[in-house]
N, C-alpha and C positions, 0 to 999 in steps of 0.2 A: 648580409642574408636576411636580416630582420627588415631592412628597408624594402628589399625585393619582395618579400612575402606581402607586406602591407600594400605594395603596388598591385600585386596579384589579387589580393582581396578586393581592391577598388574595382579592377577590371570585372571581376566576377559579379560584383554588386550591380555594376551598370548593365551587365549582361541580363541579370534577372529582371532589371527594370524594363528592358526592352521587350521582354517576353519570348526571347530566343530560346531554343532548345540547347541548354548549356550543360547538360549531364548532371544537374543538380538532383539530388535525391529529395523528393517532395514527400513530406510527412505531415499527416493530419491528425491531431489530437482531437478526440471528442471531448470538448471542454469550452469554457468561457475564455474569449480572447484575452481577458484580464490576467488569467493564470500565467501566461507567457512572461508577464513582467513583474511576478510576484516578488516582494521583498520580505525580508524578515525570515521567521521560522515556522510559519504556518502555510505550508505549500500544498496545493492540489497536485494531482498525478502529473499533469503537464509541466507544472512549475518545478516539481522535483527532478524531472528529466532534463529540463533546461539547465537547472542549478548544477546538476552533476556534470554537465559538460563544461560549465563556465567556472566551476570552484571545485577542485578536488580535494578529498580528505586524505587522511593517512593511508587508507585503503579504499578500494572502490568495488562495484559490482560488474561483472563482465556480462556478455549477452546470455550465457548459460546460467546465471544466477550466482556464479561462484565469487569468492572474494579474491580480489588480485591486487598487486601493488598500486599505490597511489602516489602520494608525497613520500611515502616511506618505501625504499626499495626492497627492504626484507625485515623480518622480525622474528622473535623468539617468544616462547611462552614458558615461564619458570615452572618447575616441577609441581608446585602446588597449585598452578593454575590461577593464581591471584595477581600475577604481574605480567605485563606485556611490555617488551622492550623492542623499539623500533629504530632502525637506522635511516635517517632522512637523506633523501636525495638533495643535497645542498647546492643551490644555484641561485642566479639572479632573476627576479621578476622583470617585467617589461620596463618598469621604471627604474630598475637598478637596485631595488630593494632585495637585500640578501635573505633567502629563506633558509633560516637556521632553526635548530631544535628550539631554542628560546622562543623565537618568533612564532613557531607552531605551537608550543605550549601555551603561549599568551593567547593565541587565537582560539584555541580549544576551551580555555578557561572562560573567555568572553562568551562563546557559544553556549556554554553550559548554563551560564547565569541568564542569558536570553531565553533558554528552553525550560527554566523553572516554571512549574504549574501546567506544563503540557504533557501529553501521554509520552512523547518521547523523552521529556525530562525525567519522568518516572522510570522509563526504561533504563536510564543512564544513572540511576541512583546508586549503583554499585560502585561508581568511581569514587575511590577514596582520596586519591592524590595524583597530580600530573607533574613530572619533574623533567627538567632539561639536564641531562647528566653530563653531556659534552656538547660541542658545536653541532654534532650530527646525531646525537642519541637522545631519545626521549623514552621515559618510563611512565606507564600508566599503572596505577595500583588499585586493585579492587578490594571491596570489603570481604568477598568470598568468591570462589571460582564461578565463572560464566562461560560455559562453552560457546555460546552463541555471541560472544562480544565482538568478534571481528565483524560479523554480519551487521551487527548494530552500528558499529563504528563507520561503516561504509555508507550510511545514510547521507543523502545529499545536503541535509541541513548542517552537516558536520564538515562541509568544505573549508578549507584553509583560506581565510581572507585576512590580508595584512594591510590596514589602511584601506586605500581604494584599489588595491591590487589583489588578485586572487592566483592561486596555483591552478592554472586552467588547462584544459585539454582542448578547447576550441576558442575561437574569437568570434564576438558578436559583431554582425554587420546589419544594415538595414535596407531592404528593398521595398519596391512598391507592393509586393505581395508576400507577406509573411516575414518571419525572423530568420535571417541568413546566418548560419554557423559554419565557420571555416576551420578546419582542423590546424592546430598550431605545429609549426615544424619541430622536429625532435629536439633541436638545440634551444628552442624556447620553452621545453619542458624538462630541461636538465639533462638531456640525452646526447649522445654523439651525433654530429651532423650526418645526414644520409644524402649522398649525391642522387639527383634523379627523383627526389621525394615528391616534388610538385607534380611530376608527370603521372603519379599513380593514385593520387587523392581526388576527392570530389567533395563539394560542399553540401550541406544539409539545409533545406528550407523547411521551416515548421510553421504550420498554421494551427489555430484552435478554431474549431467549427462545430456546428450542430450536427448530431448523428446522421440526419438525412443528407446534409451536404457532404459529409465525409464519405458515406457509402456511395452515392451518386457520383461524386468526384472520382472515387476509385474506378467504378464502373466505366467511366468516361475516359480514364487515363490521366486524369490531372493529378492524382496522388499515387504514389508508389507504395506507400505504407500508411495504414490506418491504425492508430493506437488509442487506448483508453476505453474500449468497447466494454459494456456492461449488459446485464440481462435485459434492461429496459429497452435496449436498442437491438438485441440479438436478431430479431426476425428481419431487420433491415439488411443484415450482412449477407443474406443469401439471394439478394436481388440483383438482377444484371448478369449479362453473359460473361463478363470478366471476373465476376466474384466467385464463381464456382471453383471450388479446390483451392482457394486462397485464404480461406478463413482458418485461423489458428487459435486454438484455446489453450490458456495456461492452466495447469493443474494447480490452482492457487489454494492457499489456505488462509483462513481469516474468519471474519464475522459477517454472517448473512442471515438476518433474522429480524424480528420485530420488537422495538422498543415501546413498552407500555408508558406513553407519555402522561396519561390522565388516570392514575389509579384511584378512580372514584366510581360511584355508582355500582354497576355490575363489576366492573374491574377494580373496585376498591376491595374485593374480597380475594385473598390469596388463592383459595381453591377454585375460584372462578377462572382466574389468569391461568392456573395449571389446566383447567378444562379446555381452554382454547388450544394450548400447546399439545394436549393429548389428542384432540380431534383431528390434527392435521396429518394428512397422508403425503409425507415429504417427497417420496418417490413419484407419486402421482402428480405433484406440483410440476415436475420437471419434464414429465412425458411429452407435453406439446412442444417442447424445445428440442426434442431429440439429441440430448447431450449424453454421450457415453462416458462412464467412469465418474460421474459426479457423485459426491459423497454427502448424503444427508447426515444430519446430527441433531441429537436432542440435548446436547450439553454446549457449555460455553467453550471449553477447551476440547477440541475434537480428541477422541479416544486414541489416535495415533500420535497426538503430540503430548499426551500426558507423561509426567515423569514419575508418577505415584509408583510405589514398591509393588503394589498389586494394581495391574491395569484395571482402570473403571470400565463399565459397560454402559451401553446406551440406557437412557431412563425407560422405565416401563417395559423392559426387554421380556419379562415373563408374560406380558399380555399382548394379545392380537389387536389389531386396528380397531376391530369391531368391539372387542371388550374395553378397550380405552374409551371408545365413543360411548358406550353404554353407561360407563361410570360417569363421564362428562355429562351426558344427557340428565342424569339423576341430580347431578349439582345444580344444572341450569334450571331444572324444574323446581327444586328447592327454593332457589333465589327468586323465581318468578312468583311462586306461591306466597312467599313472605313479603315481597315488595309490591307486588300487584302490578308489576311493570313488565314490558317485553324487553329482553336484553338486546342491545344493539351496540355495534362498534363501528367507529369510522376509521378508515385505514388511509395513510398517506404513502403513495408510492410515486417516485419521479415519472414524469411523462414518458410515453413510449409504448409501442405495440407489446414489447415483452412484459411491461408492467401491467397491461391490460389482461394478458393471459395469466399472470401471477395473480392478480385481484381476482378474476373469475374462479380460479382453483381454490383460493383462500376462503372466498364467500361461499363457495360450494361446501367446503369442508366445515366451515362454521355452522351452516344451515343444518348439517346432519344432526347437530346436538341442539338445535333451536335457538341459535343466535344469529340474527340478520347483520350483514355488513354492508356498509355504503363507502364510497370513494371520497375522500376529503381532498380539496384542491391545494391545501397548504398544510404544512406540519403543525401549524399553531392551532388549527381547528380539529386535529386528528387525536384519536385515542391511541392508535397504534402507528408508529412510523418505521420504516425500512431503515435498518442499520446496516451497511454494505462497505466493508473495509478489507483490505488484503493485509495480511500480518507483515510486519517488518522482519521478524526472526520468528523461530518455530517454538520457543519456549512458552509454557503456560503464563509466565509472568506478562507477556505482551497481552494475551487475551484479558488477563485480570486488570491490567493497568488501564484498559479502555474504559472500565467501569468505576474509576477512582471518583470519589465524592466531588472532587473540585473539578471534575471534568464532565461527569455524567451523574448530576445531582439526583435525578429522579430514579435512575435504574441501579443506584449504588447501594452499598452496605458499609456502615462504619466499621462493623465487626470484621467484614471482608478486607477492608483496607488495612486494619490492625494486623491481621494475619499476613497479608502480603508484606508489611513493613518488618514483621518478625522474621520472615524468610531472607531479608537482606543479610542478616547477621548469623544465619544458621551455621551450626558447627560443622555439618557435612551435607552432602547432596541429598541424602535420605530425609533428615530433617527438614531441609528446605522443601523437598518435594511434598512432604506432609502437610507443611503450612499452606502451600499453594493449592493442594487438594481440598483442605478444609475451606480455604476461601472460596473455591469455586462451589463447593456444595452449599455454602452460605448464601451466595448469589442465586443458585438455582432454587433454593428453598423459598425465596422471596418472589420468584416467577415474575420479575419485572422486565425480563428479556425473554422472548420465545424464539430459540434457535431453530433455524431452517436447515442449514448446511453450509457448504463451502461457497465463497463468492464466485460468481462467473466473470471471467475476464476473457476478452477476444480480441484478436487483431486481424487485419486484412494485409497480405503481404504478397508482392509480386514475385514470382519464381526467381527472377534475375537478382534480387536484392541479397547482398552478402551482409552478415554482421547482425542477423536476428535469429533468436531461439526462444522457444517456449520455456518458461521457468516458473517455479513455485511462487515467486515474489512478484510477478507482473511488472518486472524491471526490464526495459529494452532501451539500453544506453544508446545515444545518439552518436557519440565519437566513432564506434566501430562501424557505423553505416557509411563513413567517409572512406573507408578501406585504408586508413592511415596506419602505417606500421607502428606498433607499440615502441 
C-alpha cells in the first residue's frame, strides 16, 4: 500500500507539472516564498501551516480552531490541573522508526531547548517535567494549572520529529508551480487501512505570493483559497467579480497597535506618548474598511481576555474622545513651549492600500492635538512601528510574553517581566491573575505600546471548498482541505 501511494503521488506531481486540471486545491498564502521552506522554530504564518501538515504534535488544531488528537489518541487532565497524561498512537514512521512515548518525550525536550528565548518558549515556561511512563503513555507536569495548555501544545513548532522523520499528515512533493502536499493514507498515520481512500482525497498545492497576485489569481480562478490576509491588503480583497461574497474574516484576538521604537524627543516623555494614545479615534480608524464586529482596545490584554478578579475597563473610560484630546493638546502645547520644537512622529506601516487608509486616519487623529505625522519607508527610520500578531491562546500570559525584555527590548519593563515570572508559581488562579494584571498595568503606565484593537485577518474562499472555517486563531489547516478521512 505504501508503494502504491508513492506511485500515486508521482503521477499527481507529473500532472501538476503539465498544467492539467487535476482536481488539486490551489492555496495562495500572502507571504514571502521563503516562508514555505522555513526551518527551525521561528516561522511565519505560511510556514506554520506547512509545518503543521508535515509534522504533527501530540495534539493539533482543526478548521474550527478546536484542539483534536494528533500523535496522542486521547488524554486526561489530573484533578489539580497541573498534569496532562497522553496515550500515544504507537506506530512505525516511514523509515521504520517506532513512534513511542520515549521518542515523543525526547522530541519535545529537544524542541523546548530550541525554543528558549522565544515568545513561545516563555509561553511554555510552566512545563516542569516530561516523562515517558510506559511505551504508549507520556506525562507532562506543569508548575501550576494552565487551562490553555492544550491549545499551546497544538502549535506547529511542537510537531514531533524523530531524526529525519516526522509524524506527518501529508507528504511533500514538488511541482513546477508551488509546493504539492498529498495526504498520507491512514495506515501511514497509525490508523486502520481504509479501502477506497485514494478515490476520495485530493492534493493541496501551496504558493506564497504578493497580495496583488493572490487576489488577482483568485479572481481569475487560479487559486481556490487565499490565506494570510491582513489589514494592509484588505481593500484588494473586494476587487473582481469572483471575489464578491467570498471574503471571510476571522474574529481574531491578539495585538494590533503601535510600538514606540524611538522614545526620544517628543516621544521621550511618558505623558506625550500617552497623549498620542488618547488622541486616537479607534472606531473611526476602521470605518473606511466597513468591518463589522471589530473590537477596539486601549489595553494590552483585551478586556474580554482578562482573568483579573475584578474585570478591568478600557483606559480613560470616563472621558469622551474630545475630553481626551483636550488633555492631550495641553500636553503637546506644554512640550512645544518648553522645547521650542514642533512635535512630529514618523510611522512605519507595511505597504498596501489598507495601510494607506490606516495612516491617513492616524495622521488626522494626531493632527487634532497638534502632532504631525509622516510615513517612514523602513522600521529602522520610524518612531512608531505597527505590531500586528494573532494570539496563540487566550490567556493574558500570551499578550504579556510578547513584551519580554529579551524579545521586545524597547517596549518592555523589567518590573513587568518579574511579575509575570511570579505568576508561574502562584498558589492559585486568583494570585496568578493578580500578578498578570499588575504586569499589564506596569506596561501600560510606560506607554511604549499604543494599542488599537484586534488584529484583522481575512481569507478568500470558493464556495465549493470543504475544510475551511473562520476561527479565533487564524489557523486554517491544510490537511482537511484534502477531504482525507481522519
